[in-house]
Backbone of each chain as ProteinMPNN parsed JSONL, in Angstrom:
{"seq_chain_A": "GESVGLHLPTLSVQEGDNSIINCAYSNSASDYFIWYKQESGKGPQFIIDIRSNMDKRQGQRVTVLLNKTVKHLSLQIAATQPGDSAVYFCAEKRNAGKSTFGDGTTLTVKP", "coords_chain_A": {"N_chain_A": [[46.939, 22.919, -95.967], [48.821, 20.2, -97.224], [52.344, 20.197, -96.654], [55.844, 20.359, -97.655], [58.905, 21.029, -96.508], [62.213, 22.411, -96.595], [64.913, 22.904, -94.404], [67.063, 24.62, -94.458], [67.918, 26.932, -97.099], [70.328, 26.96, -98.417], [73.526, 25.301, -98.267], [76.905, 24.884, -97.544], [79.736, 23.086, -97.939], [82.852, 21.538, -97.212], [84.992, 19.947, -99.476], [85.006, 16.321, -99.129], [83.95, 16.415, -96.667], [81.106, 15.261, -94.693], [77.743, 15.807, -95.681], [74.611, 17.051, -94.6], [71.359, 17.206, -95.283], [68.377, 18.401, -94.556], [64.746, 17.977, -94.029], [61.284, 18.799, -93.58], [58.107, 17.611, -92.975], [54.433, 17.781, -93.316], [52.236, 16.134, -93.652], [51.109, 13.153, -92.197], [50.127, 11.039, -93.452], [51.591, 10.291, -95.613], [52.946, 8.055, -97.989], [55.412, 7.488, -99.001], [58.821, 8.82, -99.152], [60.965, 10.801, -101.057], [64.214, 11.642, -102.342], [65.636, 14.086, -104.419], [68.074, 15.131, -106.889], [69.114, 18.054, -108.357], [70.844, 19.34, -111.02], [72.353, 22.246, -112.539], [70.579, 23.16, -115.336], [69.372, 20.799, -115.77], [66.798, 18.165, -115.317], [65.16, 17.163, -112.261], [66.825, 14.535, -110.558], [66.442, 11.094, -109.474], [67.453, 10.114, -106.304], [67.329, 8.552, -103.772], [64.932, 6.682, -101.982], [62.371, 6.317, -99.432], [60.323, 4.29, -97.439], [57.356, 4.912, -95.57], [57.223, 3.119, -93.511], [59.776, 2.558, -92.729], [62.892, 3.41, -91.058], [65.428, 4.044, -91.84], [67.502, 4.21, -94.64], [70.061, 3.154, -96.898], [72.057, 4.127, -99.573], [74.508, 4.272, -102.133], [76.877, 5.936, -100.789], [74.989, 7.669, -99.72], [72.61, 8.289, -97.235], [69.345, 8.114, -95.985], [67.289, 9.181, -93.49], [64.413, 8.798, -91.507], [62.234, 10.267, -89.538], [59.422, 9.778, -87.958], [58.07, 10.647, -85.818], [58.596, 13.328, -85.41], [58.131, 14.214, -87.778], [60.213, 14.491, -89.8], [62.825, 14.15, -92.284], [66.058, 13.414, -93.514], [68.848, 13.81, -95.551], [71.914, 12.314, -95.939], [75.081, 12.76, -97.075], [78.005, 11.0, -97.76], [81.363, 11.808, -97.522], [81.609, 14.2, -99.375], [81.584, 15.387, -102.696], [82.821, 17.488, -105.371], [81.053, 17.107, -107.494], [78.701, 16.563, -106.286], [77.577, 19.0, -105.914], [74.663, 20.688, -106.181], [71.027, 21.282, -106.414], [69.034, 20.06, -103.952], [66.188, 18.166, -103.561], [63.463, 17.24, -101.346], [60.682, 15.163, -101.359], [57.244, 14.224, -100.909], [55.003, 11.459, -101.186], [51.856, 10.072, -102.187], [49.903, 9.134, -103.908], [50.183, 7.652, -107.145], [52.275, 9.467, -109.339], [51.531, 11.797, -108.179], [53.248, 14.14, -106.426], [54.461, 15.958, -103.67], [56.651, 18.623, -103.529], [59.485, 19.9, -101.824], [61.043, 23.041, -101.314], [63.86, 22.964, -101.993], [67.276, 22.709, -101.473], [70.266, 24.196, -101.856], [73.272, 22.773, -102.415], [76.621, 23.447, -101.908], [79.824, 22.611, -102.754], [83.017, 23.044, -101.534], [86.35, 23.19, -102.765]], "CA_chain_A": [[47.131, 21.819, -96.873], [50.127, 19.49, -96.953], [53.594, 21.055, -97.269], [57.051, 19.812, -97.447], [59.777, 22.181, -96.347], [63.549, 22.129, -96.179], [65.249, 23.754, -93.25], [68.1, 25.575, -94.964], [67.965, 26.962, -98.482], [71.732, 26.791, -98.906], [74.407, 24.607, -97.474], [78.183, 24.893, -98.018], [80.547, 22.105, -97.176], [84.199, 21.266, -97.672], [85.093, 18.618, -100.143], [85.497, 15.251, -98.225], [83.27, 16.32, -95.37], [79.787, 14.686, -94.783], [76.712, 16.727, -95.786], [73.23, 16.524, -94.077], [70.326, 18.09, -95.827], [67.162, 18.282, -93.575], [63.48, 18.237, -94.53], [60.209, 18.575, -92.654], [56.835, 17.573, -93.777], [53.243, 17.936, -92.498], [51.335, 15.118, -93.831], [51.527, 11.942, -91.607], [49.695, 9.903, -94.321], [52.399, 10.062, -96.72], [53.301, 6.657, -98.215], [56.945, 7.379, -98.897], [59.549, 10.115, -99.411], [61.876, 10.757, -102.09], [65.235, 12.738, -102.556], [66.058, 14.219, -105.71], [69.098, 16.049, -107.075], [68.997, 18.722, -109.646], [71.973, 20.013, -111.447], [71.939, 23.257, -113.388], [70.105, 22.889, -116.665], [68.876, 19.403, -115.889], [65.729, 17.836, -114.508], [65.563, 16.348, -110.945], [67.406, 12.977, -110.677], [66.121, 10.352, -108.254], [68.63, 9.646, -105.558], [66.919, 7.421, -102.956], [63.561, 6.88, -101.391], [62.204, 5.591, -98.181], [58.85, 4.035, -97.242], [57.011, 5.403, -94.244], [57.355, 2.195, -92.454], [61.149, 2.446, -92.425], [63.555, 4.575, -90.464], [66.699, 4.426, -92.335], [67.841, 3.402, -95.972], [71.318, 3.389, -97.416], [72.53, 3.871, -100.903], [75.818, 4.574, -102.392], [77.387, 7.257, -100.191], [73.846, 8.479, -99.225], [71.713, 7.621, -96.28], [68.1, 8.681, -95.663], [66.748, 8.886, -92.158], [63.115, 9.28, -91.336], [61.611, 10.373, -88.085], [57.965, 9.978, -88.156], [57.589, 11.284, -84.57], [58.721, 14.723, -85.556], [57.893, 14.431, -89.237], [61.494, 14.958, -90.369], [63.696, 13.356, -92.868], [67.291, 13.886, -93.819], [69.704, 13.116, -96.547], [73.316, 12.367, -95.501], [76.008, 12.451, -98.171], [79.297, 10.854, -97.132], [82.546, 12.235, -98.385], [80.931, 14.967, -100.477], [82.434, 15.738, -103.903], [82.385, 18.607, -106.164], [79.984, 16.6, -108.384], [77.477, 16.596, -105.532], [76.956, 20.431, -105.952], [73.391, 20.701, -106.801], [69.842, 21.584, -105.602], [68.446, 18.853, -103.484], [64.654, 18.322, -103.136], [62.668, 16.155, -100.687], [59.224, 15.0, -101.826], [56.44, 13.129, -100.269], [54.27, 10.921, -102.284], [50.861, 9.254, -101.66], [49.356, 8.488, -104.964], [51.251, 7.525, -108.254], [52.216, 10.734, -110.091], [51.314, 13.183, -107.434], [54.279, 14.306, -105.38], [54.68, 17.399, -103.164], [58.058, 18.839, -103.387], [59.991, 21.023, -100.938], [61.679, 24.187, -102.059], [65.087, 22.862, -102.401], [68.558, 23.229, -100.731], [71.423, 24.33, -102.701], [74.587, 22.422, -101.898], [77.922, 23.875, -102.666], [81.011, 21.888, -102.299], [84.238, 23.957, -101.708], [87.526, 22.306, -102.924]], "C_chain_A": [[48.54, 21.135, -96.506], [51.247, 20.312, -97.482], [54.806, 20.054, -96.865], [57.939, 20.894, -97.479], [61.132, 21.668, -96.129], [64.055, 23.194, -95.142], [66.217, 24.862, -93.672], [68.0, 25.687, -96.549], [69.239, 26.71, -99.08], [72.558, 26.012, -97.827], [75.747, 24.545, -98.183], [78.913, 23.91, -97.206], [82.008, 22.013, -97.868], [84.254, 19.938, -98.388], [85.593, 17.457, -99.212], [84.658, 15.14, -96.987], [81.865, 15.644, -95.657], [78.764, 15.936, -94.868], [75.394, 16.134, -95.23], [72.319, 17.617, -94.475], [69.019, 17.701, -95.098], [65.856, 18.711, -94.421], [62.376, 18.033, -93.57], [58.874, 18.412, -93.501], [55.593, 17.51, -92.71], [52.359, 16.923, -92.569], [51.678, 13.596, -93.202], [51.008, 10.775, -92.442], [50.464, 9.574, -95.558], [53.008, 8.581, -96.795], [54.884, 6.504, -98.166], [57.558, 8.669, -99.279], [60.78, 9.901, -100.411], [62.951, 11.93, -101.971], [65.691, 12.821, -103.909], [67.153, 15.239, -105.8], [68.992, 16.664, -108.48], [70.107, 19.554, -109.949], [71.545, 21.077, -112.294], [71.648, 22.758, -114.736], [69.498, 21.45, -116.955], [67.485, 19.227, -115.134], [66.059, 17.061, -113.197], [65.836, 14.914, -111.269], [67.166, 12.269, -109.484], [67.45, 9.861, -107.656], [68.325, 8.448, -104.705], [65.573, 7.769, -102.404], [63.489, 5.959, -100.15], [60.729, 5.363, -97.932], [58.595, 4.547, -95.845], [57.107, 4.445, -93.198], [58.896, 1.793, -92.125], [61.781, 3.59, -91.833], [64.812, 5.108, -91.118], [66.891, 3.554, -93.702], [69.19, 4.044, -96.446], [71.467, 3.164, -98.752], [73.961, 3.989, -100.957], [76.222, 5.948, -101.936], [76.271, 8.144, -99.719], [73.191, 7.598, -98.238], [70.516, 8.455, -96.069], [67.662, 8.235, -94.336], [65.42, 9.571, -92.036], [62.7, 9.111, -89.957], [60.236, 10.806, -88.087], [57.331, 10.78, -86.946], [57.621, 12.794, -84.78], [58.531, 15.141, -87.019], [59.162, 15.114, -89.935], [62.184, 13.837, -91.154], [65.04, 14.077, -93.252], [68.052, 13.042, -94.72], [71.13, 13.373, -96.124], [74.206, 11.982, -96.662], [77.439, 12.278, -97.523], [80.211, 11.355, -98.146], [82.217, 13.09, -99.611], [82.006, 15.334, -101.325], [81.992, 16.798, -104.531], [81.244, 18.282, -106.944], [78.827, 16.533, -107.728], [76.982, 18.005, -105.457], [75.785, 20.396, -106.798], [72.235, 21.213, -105.983], [69.283, 20.297, -105.191], [66.965, 19.09, -103.088], [64.282, 17.052, -102.384], [61.284, 16.284, -101.29], [58.537, 14.06, -101.152], [55.426, 12.681, -101.313], [53.182, 10.008, -101.712], [50.24, 8.552, -102.805], [50.384, 8.553, -106.258], [51.063, 8.828, -109.029], [52.016, 12.015, -109.38], [52.31, 13.316, -106.252], [54.116, 15.821, -104.916], [56.167, 17.501, -102.844], [58.341, 19.923, -102.419], [60.827, 21.952, -101.892], [63.108, 24.011, -102.606], [66.221, 23.399, -101.582], [69.652, 23.181, -101.692], [72.701, 23.912, -101.94], [75.648, 22.83, -102.646], [79.036, 23.198, -102.027], [82.25, 22.684, -102.568], [85.461, 22.902, -101.883], [88.479, 22.495, -101.826]], "O_chain_A": [[49.246, 21.54, -95.582], [51.181, 20.986, -98.51], [54.758, 19.186, -95.993], [57.834, 21.715, -98.39], [61.285, 20.596, -95.543], [63.538, 24.312, -95.127], [66.093, 25.984, -93.183], [67.999, 24.665, -97.235], [69.278, 26.257, -100.224], [72.272, 26.096, -96.632], [75.764, 24.177, -99.358], [78.782, 23.848, -95.984], [82.193, 22.423, -99.014], [83.652, 18.949, -97.969], [86.601, 17.674, -98.539], [84.579, 14.105, -96.326], [81.518, 15.496, -96.828], [78.955, 16.947, -94.192], [75.105, 14.945, -95.358], [72.461, 18.776, -94.084], [68.701, 16.513, -95.146], [65.868, 19.578, -95.294], [62.492, 17.123, -92.748], [58.66, 19.023, -94.548], [55.734, 17.245, -91.516], [51.643, 16.731, -91.586], [52.529, 12.919, -93.779], [51.39, 9.632, -92.191], [50.091, 8.753, -96.397], [53.482, 8.016, -95.809], [55.503, 5.667, -97.508], [56.84, 9.57, -99.711], [61.433, 8.859, -100.45], [62.617, 13.04, -101.556], [66.089, 11.836, -104.53], [67.236, 16.129, -104.954], [68.829, 16.024, -109.519], [70.363, 20.484, -109.184], [70.44, 20.969, -112.825], [72.429, 21.968, -115.266], [69.201, 21.021, -118.071], [67.096, 20.123, -114.385], [67.096, 16.409, -113.08], [65.204, 14.239, -112.082], [67.624, 12.731, -108.439], [68.352, 9.329, -108.304], [68.969, 7.411, -104.861], [65.137, 8.919, -102.358], [64.298, 5.073, -99.876], [59.941, 6.261, -98.227], [59.51, 4.61, -95.024], [57.083, 4.831, -92.029], [59.184, 0.857, -91.38], [61.309, 4.709, -92.035], [65.213, 6.268, -91.027], [66.489, 2.395, -93.807], [69.395, 5.256, -96.394], [71.07, 2.094, -99.214], [74.632, 3.829, -99.938], [75.958, 6.963, -102.58], [76.535, 9.285, -99.339], [73.188, 6.372, -98.341], [70.756, 9.657, -95.966], [67.651, 7.038, -94.049], [65.268, 10.74, -92.39], [62.779, 8.063, -89.316], [59.893, 11.984, -88.195], [56.295, 11.437, -87.044], [56.698, 13.475, -84.333], [58.756, 16.29, -87.397], [59.068, 16.176, -90.55], [62.134, 12.682, -90.732], [65.057, 15.307, -93.286], [67.982, 11.813, -94.726], [71.528, 14.526, -95.963], [74.04, 10.881, -97.187], [77.986, 13.175, -96.882], [79.978, 11.364, -99.354], [82.525, 12.718, -100.743], [83.142, 15.571, -100.916], [80.828, 17.153, -104.348], [80.404, 19.169, -107.096], [77.811, 16.439, -108.417], [75.899, 18.168, -104.896], [75.859, 20.114, -107.994], [72.49, 21.581, -104.836], [69.058, 19.451, -106.057], [66.597, 20.047, -102.405], [64.715, 15.951, -102.725], [60.816, 17.36, -101.662], [59.135, 13.054, -100.77], [55.048, 13.441, -102.205], [53.496, 9.215, -100.824], [50.044, 7.344, -102.675], [51.265, 9.409, -106.338], [49.951, 9.254, -109.339], [52.274, 13.117, -109.865], [52.173, 12.651, -105.225], [53.716, 16.722, -105.654], [56.8, 16.733, -102.12], [57.502, 20.799, -102.208], [61.198, 21.636, -103.023], [63.545, 24.731, -103.504], [66.104, 24.495, -101.034], [69.913, 22.138, -102.291], [73.142, 24.566, -100.994], [75.703, 22.65, -103.863], [79.16, 23.227, -100.803], [82.536, 22.988, -103.727], [85.511, 21.884, -101.193], [89.52, 21.84, -101.794]]}, "seq_chain_B": "KAGVTQTPRYLIKTRGQQVTLSCSPISGHRSVSWYQQTPGQGLQFLFEYFSETQRNKGNFPGRFSGRQFSNSRSEMNVSTLELGDSALYLCASSSQGAFGTDTQYFGPGTRLTVL", "coords_chain_B": {"N_chain_B": [[68.362, 2.237, -122.158], [66.408, 4.835, -123.361], [66.015, 8.077, -121.941], [63.614, 10.282, -120.558], [62.243, 12.48, -122.836], [62.015, 15.87, -123.807], [60.473, 18.363, -125.738], [60.004, 21.632, -127.023], [63.331, 22.467, -125.958], [63.657, 25.124, -125.171], [61.734, 28.008, -125.2], [60.174, 30.977, -126.388], [57.557, 33.237, -125.96], [54.976, 35.572, -126.366], [52.721, 37.475, -124.281], [49.456, 36.286, -124.089], [49.534, 34.549, -126.272], [49.45, 31.072, -127.235], [50.894, 27.888, -126.221], [52.378, 24.818, -126.777], [53.647, 22.043, -125.374], [55.86, 19.118, -125.427], [56.246, 15.674, -124.466], [58.071, 12.732, -124.28], [57.783, 9.707, -122.711], [59.762, 7.33, -120.865], [60.296, 4.292, -122.559], [57.737, 1.965, -122.238], [56.744, 3.08, -119.927], [53.695, 4.215, -118.481], [52.743, 6.363, -117.054], [52.533, 9.721, -117.051], [53.583, 12.765, -115.786], [53.287, 16.277, -115.185], [55.018, 19.175, -114.288], [55.36, 22.424, -112.868], [58.118, 24.499, -112.587], [59.454, 27.152, -110.595], [61.468, 29.828, -109.474], [60.427, 31.03, -107.291], [58.127, 29.459, -106.45], [58.907, 26.873, -106.52], [58.753, 23.496, -107.162], [55.805, 22.52, -108.616], [52.906, 20.661, -109.012], [51.229, 19.835, -111.768], [49.405, 18.118, -113.482], [48.655, 14.764, -113.848], [48.849, 11.944, -116.251], [47.623, 8.831, -117.147], [47.551, 6.025, -119.143], [46.254, 7.405, -121.136], [44.282, 9.031, -119.717], [43.419, 11.612, -117.606], [44.504, 11.483, -114.396], [45.173, 12.6, -111.962], [45.171, 15.984, -110.774], [46.574, 19.2, -110.43], [46.511, 22.416, -108.682], [45.944, 24.485, -110.814], [45.033, 27.008, -113.21], [42.347, 26.603, -115.65], [43.652, 27.311, -117.993], [45.707, 25.856, -118.3], [46.353, 22.713, -119.74], [46.226, 19.177, -120.762], [47.209, 16.303, -122.523], [47.307, 12.777, -123.295], [48.636, 10.408, -125.473], [48.092, 7.266, -127.254], [50.501, 5.966, -127.304], [51.638, 6.693, -125.169], [53.06, 9.136, -125.125], [53.009, 12.624, -124.262], [51.298, 15.783, -124.278], [51.43, 19.109, -123.32], [49.455, 22.037, -122.943], [49.296, 25.456, -122.828], [47.226, 28.094, -122.803], [46.476, 31.526, -123.687], [48.856, 33.093, -122.62], [50.396, 34.32, -119.752], [52.668, 36.681, -118.083], [53.538, 35.516, -115.641], [53.554, 32.782, -116.315], [56.174, 32.182, -117.135], [58.461, 29.762, -116.813], [60.234, 26.706, -115.86], [59.115, 23.813, -117.334], [58.604, 20.598, -116.484], [58.633, 17.276, -117.183], [57.594, 14.076, -116.062], [58.105, 10.498, -116.01], [56.707, 7.423, -115.06], [56.581, 3.878, -114.261], [54.622, 2.274, -112.986], [51.158, 2.002, -112.384], [48.717, 2.553, -110.538], [49.064, 2.595, -107.116], [51.932, 2.874, -105.264], [55.47, 2.438, -104.973], [56.51, 3.641, -107.284], [59.162, 4.88, -109.124], [59.787, 8.268, -110.277], [60.931, 9.379, -113.2], [62.495, 12.155, -114.402], [62.444, 14.48, -117.203], [64.57, 16.763, -119.156], [63.249, 19.251, -119.164], [61.361, 22.003, -120.305], [62.19, 25.305, -121.074], [60.268, 27.976, -120.631], [59.724, 31.175, -121.731], [57.928, 34.002, -121.251], [57.097, 37.05, -122.765]], "CA_chain_B": [[66.98, 2.595, -122.36], [66.403, 6.225, -123.552], [65.342, 8.651, -120.886], [62.415, 11.059, -120.827], [62.647, 13.568, -123.716], [61.039, 16.96, -123.873], [60.665, 19.352, -126.851], [61.287, 22.063, -127.366], [63.985, 22.664, -124.771], [63.642, 26.409, -124.982], [60.634, 28.67, -125.983], [59.944, 32.32, -126.073], [56.309, 33.431, -126.352], [54.442, 36.749, -125.833], [51.487, 37.463, -123.567], [48.292, 36.06, -124.987], [49.721, 33.414, -127.064], [49.332, 29.835, -126.521], [51.972, 27.166, -126.436], [52.317, 23.255, -126.648], [54.959, 21.357, -125.089], [55.797, 17.633, -125.786], [57.002, 14.787, -123.495], [58.016, 11.379, -124.606], [58.2, 8.976, -121.575], [60.617, 6.189, -121.147], [59.632, 3.224, -123.262], [57.026, 1.041, -121.377], [56.071, 3.783, -118.848], [52.324, 4.646, -118.859], [52.345, 7.433, -116.355], [53.411, 10.905, -117.402], [53.25, 13.845, -114.861], [53.804, 17.457, -115.501], [55.386, 20.103, -113.205], [56.078, 23.737, -113.202], [59.242, 24.954, -111.495], [59.862, 28.517, -110.719], [62.358, 30.125, -108.353], [59.599, 31.425, -106.07], [57.228, 28.517, -105.968], [59.463, 25.604, -106.483], [58.112, 22.531, -108.136], [54.338, 22.549, -108.49], [52.414, 19.563, -109.67], [50.116, 20.338, -112.814], [48.632, 16.964, -113.787], [49.217, 13.414, -114.352], [48.151, 11.131, -117.096], [47.972, 7.36, -117.11], [46.817, 5.391, -120.095], [45.4, 8.471, -121.889], [43.343, 9.511, -118.912], [44.0, 12.409, -116.578], [44.172, 10.82, -113.21], [45.406, 13.641, -110.931], [45.382, 17.375, -111.203], [46.986, 20.137, -109.381], [45.779, 23.655, -108.524], [46.218, 25.403, -111.742], [43.819, 27.413, -113.8], [41.991, 25.955, -116.746], [44.373, 27.597, -119.222], [46.69, 24.672, -118.361], [45.584, 21.536, -120.079], [47.159, 18.289, -121.286], [46.621, 14.988, -123.03], [48.251, 11.697, -123.466], [48.334, 9.693, -126.641], [48.007, 5.918, -126.995], [51.832, 5.579, -127.206], [52.11, 7.372, -123.746], [53.531, 10.448, -125.301], [51.994, 13.532, -123.796], [51.452, 17.151, -124.646], [50.752, 20.101, -122.292], [49.047, 23.288, -123.576], [48.862, 26.709, -122.069], [46.595, 29.164, -123.539], [46.384, 32.929, -123.155], [49.91, 33.115, -121.796], [50.831, 35.363, -118.944], [54.118, 36.869, -117.644], [53.767, 34.517, -114.503], [53.783, 31.457, -116.714], [57.423, 31.846, -117.372], [58.994, 28.727, -115.947], [60.711, 25.423, -116.4], [58.188, 22.914, -117.261], [59.148, 19.374, -116.222], [57.827, 16.112, -117.384], [58.188, 12.929, -115.453], [57.267, 9.303, -116.246], [56.931, 6.271, -114.134], [56.013, 2.602, -114.865], [53.415, 1.75, -112.334], [49.909, 2.86, -112.594], [48.065, 3.189, -109.325], [49.604, 3.084, -106.06], [53.142, 2.105, -105.139], [56.712, 3.254, -105.014], [57.144, 3.833, -108.686], [60.182, 6.042, -109.274], [59.404, 9.108, -111.314], [62.134, 9.817, -113.877], [62.317, 13.452, -115.134], [63.073, 15.05, -118.494], [65.39, 17.915, -118.898], [62.449, 20.429, -118.998], [61.277, 23.012, -121.351], [62.248, 26.547, -120.457], [59.319, 28.964, -121.343], [59.817, 32.718, -121.31], [56.777, 34.811, -121.802], [57.495, 38.37, -122.736]], "C_chain_B": [[67.099, 4.176, -122.455], [65.637, 6.777, -122.366], [64.13, 9.445, -121.329], [62.866, 12.223, -121.721], [61.638, 14.577, -123.697], [61.292, 17.943, -125.051], [59.543, 20.348, -126.759], [62.062, 22.278, -125.991], [63.739, 24.253, -124.352], [62.612, 27.131, -125.906], [60.453, 30.075, -125.421], [58.685, 32.742, -126.706], [56.005, 34.892, -125.905], [53.171, 36.583, -125.16], [50.281, 37.124, -124.551], [48.451, 35.0, -126.01], [49.397, 32.041, -126.477], [50.573, 28.948, -126.864], [51.711, 25.669, -126.045], [53.51, 22.706, -126.431], [54.76, 19.843, -125.143], [56.723, 16.896, -124.879], [56.922, 13.343, -124.141], [58.732, 10.616, -123.444], [59.162, 8.036, -121.899], [59.799, 5.008, -121.598], [59.05, 2.253, -122.102], [56.363, 1.797, -120.189], [54.781, 4.338, -119.379], [51.92, 5.9, -118.125], [53.144, 8.692, -116.734], [52.758, 12.011, -116.431], [53.928, 15.121, -115.418], [53.959, 18.408, -114.38], [55.792, 21.335, -113.685], [57.066, 24.071, -112.16], [59.562, 26.392, -111.711], [60.723, 28.762, -109.428], [61.493, 30.483, -107.05], [58.654, 30.396, -105.541], [57.684, 27.054, -106.03], [58.78, 24.628, -107.579], [56.592, 22.261, -107.819], [53.719, 21.528, -109.49], [51.077, 20.153, -110.706], [49.193, 19.137, -112.914], [49.371, 15.635, -114.108], [48.226, 12.517, -115.237], [48.555, 9.712, -117.041], [46.901, 6.708, -118.075], [45.743, 6.288, -120.668], [44.308, 9.146, -121.047], [43.884, 10.306, -117.88], [43.577, 11.831, -115.153], [44.382, 11.79, -111.939], [45.601, 15.048, -111.468], [45.659, 18.289, -110.082], [46.07, 21.45, -109.428], [46.161, 24.678, -109.542], [45.007, 25.861, -112.621], [43.562, 26.558, -115.089], [42.806, 26.148, -118.036], [45.464, 26.543, -119.385], [45.924, 23.329, -118.682], [46.619, 20.507, -120.633], [46.489, 17.16, -122.005], [47.743, 14.008, -123.204], [47.663, 10.894, -124.665], [48.48, 8.066, -126.301], [49.384, 5.304, -126.906], [52.469, 6.214, -125.925], [52.735, 8.714, -123.971], [52.388, 11.429, -124.89], [52.315, 14.83, -124.18], [50.855, 17.951, -123.457], [50.443, 21.413, -123.039], [48.845, 24.264, -122.636], [48.335, 27.701, -123.017], [46.598, 30.513, -122.867], [47.603, 33.124, -122.108], [50.055, 34.388, -121.046], [52.172, 35.425, -118.564], [54.477, 35.695, -116.676], [53.984, 33.031, -115.078], [55.201, 31.134, -117.182], [58.01, 30.9, -116.423], [59.66, 27.704, -116.661], [59.674, 24.488, -116.223], [58.852, 21.485, -117.398], [58.082, 18.302, -116.509], [58.468, 14.959, -116.709], [57.484, 11.636, -115.737], [57.662, 8.323, -115.27], [56.13, 4.985, -114.794], [54.791, 2.183, -114.256], [52.273, 2.621, -112.573], [49.463, 3.413, -111.352], [48.837, 3.54, -108.241], [50.928, 2.156, -105.918], [54.248, 3.062, -105.215], [57.371, 3.199, -106.293], [58.054, 5.083, -108.639], [59.733, 6.831, -110.497], [60.767, 9.557, -111.914], [61.811, 11.273, -114.781], [63.073, 13.721, -116.452], [63.816, 16.253, -118.107], [64.649, 19.186, -118.766], [62.485, 21.265, -120.221], [61.259, 24.384, -120.664], [61.429, 27.497, -121.225], [59.491, 30.317, -120.724], [58.707, 33.429, -121.954], [57.055, 36.372, -121.566], [56.221, 39.369, -122.828]], "O_chain_B": [[67.845, 4.762, -121.67], [64.748, 6.12, -121.825], [63.673, 9.247, -122.454], [63.826, 12.903, -121.36], [60.457, 14.251, -123.582], [62.461, 18.28, -125.238], [58.382, 20.043, -126.486], [61.406, 22.26, -124.95], [63.641, 24.518, -123.153], [62.579, 26.945, -127.122], [60.553, 30.334, -124.222], [58.618, 32.658, -127.932], [56.769, 35.408, -125.09], [52.507, 35.581, -125.427], [50.183, 37.648, -125.66], [47.443, 34.591, -126.586], [49.098, 31.933, -125.288], [51.266, 29.311, -127.814], [50.948, 25.353, -125.132], [54.421, 22.857, -127.245], [53.655, 19.342, -124.936], [57.813, 17.361, -124.545], [55.845, 12.853, -124.48], [59.926, 10.76, -123.18], [59.461, 7.85, -123.078], [58.718, 4.757, -121.066], [59.761, 1.83, -121.191], [55.51, 1.224, -119.511], [54.701, 4.85, -120.496], [50.896, 6.494, -118.462], [54.374, 8.651, -116.715], [51.535, 12.112, -116.325], [54.991, 15.053, -116.035], [53.067, 18.46, -113.533], [56.458, 21.454, -114.713], [56.82, 23.92, -110.963], [59.893, 26.827, -112.814], [60.68, 27.995, -108.466], [61.891, 30.22, -105.915], [58.362, 30.388, -104.346], [56.957, 26.136, -105.649], [58.358, 25.008, -108.671], [56.278, 21.781, -106.73], [54.015, 21.572, -110.684], [50.13, 20.817, -110.283], [48.114, 19.261, -112.335], [50.514, 15.55, -114.558], [47.028, 12.393, -114.981], [49.74, 9.41, -116.899], [45.685, 6.792, -117.906], [44.549, 5.988, -120.682], [43.45, 9.804, -121.635], [44.794, 9.822, -117.208], [42.39, 11.743, -114.84], [43.665, 11.628, -110.951], [46.165, 15.226, -112.548], [45.111, 18.205, -108.983], [45.051, 21.513, -110.115], [46.69, 25.717, -109.147], [44.041, 25.107, -112.733], [44.471, 25.87, -115.554], [42.726, 25.376, -118.991], [46.049, 26.374, -120.454], [45.003, 22.923, -117.973], [47.748, 20.887, -120.941], [45.26, 17.111, -122.064], [48.925, 14.346, -123.254], [46.455, 10.733, -124.836], [48.925, 7.675, -125.222], [49.47, 4.163, -126.453], [53.683, 6.217, -125.723], [52.932, 9.418, -122.981], [51.187, 11.225, -125.066], [53.488, 15.109, -124.426], [49.949, 17.519, -122.744], [51.325, 21.819, -123.795], [48.225, 23.976, -121.612], [49.016, 28.089, -123.967], [46.708, 30.627, -121.646], [47.376, 33.29, -120.909], [49.862, 35.46, -121.618], [52.883, 34.424, -118.65], [55.487, 35.008, -116.826], [54.531, 32.175, -114.384], [55.472, 30.003, -117.583], [58.061, 31.223, -115.236], [59.718, 27.712, -117.891], [59.267, 24.274, -115.082], [59.583, 21.245, -118.359], [56.905, 18.392, -116.162], [59.69, 14.809, -116.729], [56.253, 11.661, -115.708], [58.758, 8.337, -114.71], [55.25, 5.078, -115.651], [53.904, 1.731, -114.98], [52.384, 3.799, -112.913], [49.731, 4.573, -111.042], [49.339, 4.664, -108.227], [51.01, 0.999, -106.33], [54.093, 4.258, -105.462], [58.528, 2.813, -106.456], [57.683, 6.155, -108.161], [59.37, 6.292, -111.542], [61.633, 10.053, -111.193], [60.978, 11.344, -115.685], [64.172, 13.228, -116.705], [63.761, 16.736, -116.976], [65.234, 20.172, -118.319], [63.416, 21.268, -121.026], [60.433, 24.624, -119.783], [61.781, 27.841, -122.353], [59.427, 30.57, -119.521], [58.603, 33.42, -123.181], [57.208, 36.874, -120.452], [56.391, 40.588, -122.816]]}, "name": "protein", "num_of_chains": 2, "seq": "GESVGLHLPTLSVQEGDNSIINCAYSNSASDYFIWYKQESGKGPQFIIDIRSNMDKRQGQRVTVLLNKTVKHLSLQIAATQPGDSAVYFCAEKRNAGKSTFGDGTTLTVKPKAGVTQTPRYLIKTRGQQVTLSCSPISGHRSVSWYQQTPGQGLQFLFEYFSETQRNKGNFPGRFSGRQFSNSRSEMNVSTLELGDSALYLCASSSQGAFGTDTQYFGPGTRLTVL"}
């Protein structure tokens, strides 16, 4: 079946550095991909998404790259801050309301 | 605009009991999805309701059921609780119906503990 997986379960970076969180997926029919951030005690929060016909999309301090050839996407966070510490999920979506989530990468930002 | 709300936030039940969780979506959103989140399995899709009809369903046993009301509020019911049902249950709402890049907004979740 379809799967979405993250490469590393944990990532530790120094405050001010850039962070890169990676994700691999198996379903080439996915319409688009989403990154979520989940802080302790809260539900996942939408960060940014990208359609399958795009390679790159930028937001505020975040960039998502999609490589359909190798079925890989990444989330880049510029100038990582302590408030960025959270669990990050990638998800693929085909139908409304049905998303497949990866397991999550825990990002820890060291001061 | 108020976000997605879920009640209760915490719940403790014993095996064999049943439980009902409630979700109020963002005003104007007609789609409500439910997810189970556990440390070992991550986020697992339970089902999605749109305009009071179940439109998508995940791979969970029939003990898990749900419904949606005309005001888009949704409830999820788990009968004959098992220890493995202990999890964070998340509700997400979105505005668009069928296909499209509708963003899902999550509630804070209900933490269910089964003893």
